[in-house]
C-alpha beads as a LAMMPS data file, in Angstrom:
LAMMPS data file: protein, C-alpha beads

55 atoms
54 bonds

1 atom types
1 bond types

-500.0 500.0 xlo xhi
-500.0 500.0 ylo yhi
-500.0 500.0 zlo zhi

Masses

1 110.0

Atoms # bond

1 1 1 -183.188 -481.069 -225.343
2 1 1 -186.150 -482.813 -227.070
3 1 1 -188.812 -480.612 -225.499
4 1 1 -187.497 -477.658 -227.459
5 1 1 -187.895 -479.261 -230.792
6 1 1 -191.205 -477.607 -232.147
7 1 1 -191.902 -480.274 -234.883
8 1 1 -194.339 -482.474 -232.937
9 1 1 -195.854 -479.668 -230.517
10 1 1 -196.553 -477.513 -233.357
11 1 1 -198.758 -480.123 -235.327
12 1 1 -200.522 -480.768 -231.768
13 1 1 -201.250 -477.135 -231.412
14 1 1 -202.496 -476.799 -235.038
15 1 1 -204.512 -479.787 -234.870
16 1 1 -206.015 -478.918 -231.712
17 1 1 -207.102 -475.383 -232.760
18 1 1 -208.456 -476.783 -235.904
19 1 1 -210.661 -479.140 -233.975
20 1 1 -211.759 -476.139 -231.744
21 1 1 -212.427 -473.904 -234.668
22 1 1 -214.644 -476.634 -236.634
23 1 1 -216.402 -478.891 -234.182
24 1 1 -217.145 -476.592 -231.225
25 1 1 -218.599 -473.101 -232.673
26 1 1 -221.545 -474.877 -234.518
27 1 1 -222.317 -476.781 -231.141
28 1 1 -222.213 -473.659 -229.044
29 1 1 -224.309 -471.587 -231.676
30 1 1 -227.069 -474.373 -231.836
31 1 1 -228.037 -473.432 -228.254
32 1 1 -230.870 -470.887 -228.194
33 1 1 -231.651 -468.727 -225.007
34 1 1 -234.907 -469.775 -222.921
35 1 1 -235.859 -466.013 -222.918
36 1 1 -236.221 -464.613 -226.279
37 1 1 -236.408 -460.839 -226.333
38 1 1 -239.958 -459.525 -227.179
39 1 1 -240.490 -456.509 -229.305
40 1 1 -241.555 -453.614 -227.337
41 1 1 -244.809 -451.694 -228.555
42 1 1 -244.510 -448.158 -229.665
43 1 1 -247.651 -447.219 -227.884
44 1 1 -247.006 -445.695 -224.047
45 1 1 -249.217 -447.458 -221.637
46 1 1 -252.132 -445.083 -220.415
47 1 1 -251.848 -444.461 -216.498
48 1 1 -254.736 -445.541 -214.603
49 1 1 -256.342 -443.356 -211.917
50 1 1 -255.681 -444.325 -208.635
51 1 1 -258.680 -445.356 -206.233
52 1 1 -258.332 -444.106 -202.660
53 1 1 -261.130 -445.695 -200.763
54 1 1 -259.895 -444.208 -197.490
55 1 1 -259.725 -440.571 -198.835

Bonds

1 1 1 2
2 1 2 3
3 1 3 4
4 1 4 5
5 1 5 6
6 1 6 7
7 1 7 8
8 1 8 9
9 1 9 10
10 1 10 11
11 1 11 12
12 1 12 13
13 1 13 14
14 1 14 15
15 1 15 16
16 1 16 17
17 1 17 18
18 1 18 19
19 1 19 20
20 1 20 21
21 1 21 22
22 1 22 23
23 1 23 24
24 1 24 25
25 1 25 26
26 1 26 27
27 1 27 28
28 1 28 29
29 1 29 30
30 1 30 31
31 1 31 32
32 1 32 33
33 1 33 34
34 1 34 35
35 1 35 36
36 1 36 37
37 1 37 38
38 1 38 39
39 1 39 40
40 1 40 41
41 1 41 42
42 1 42 43
43 1 43 44
44 1 44 45
45 1 45 46
46 1 46 47
47 1 47 48
48 1 48 49
49 1 49 50
50 1 50 51
51 1 51 52
52 1 52 53
53 1 53 54
54 1 54 55
């Protein structure tokens, strides 16, 4: 039964994983997010008093 012979399939498996592990990660990591996180300020915003024109 030739499909049980691991010799040709093991090399295909190894070369495909080498391709995935060497070519794809740099391509994926080169993409940047369009929404970069901003640093938060340490000062708390001062609340503004409400203006109630009907009261």
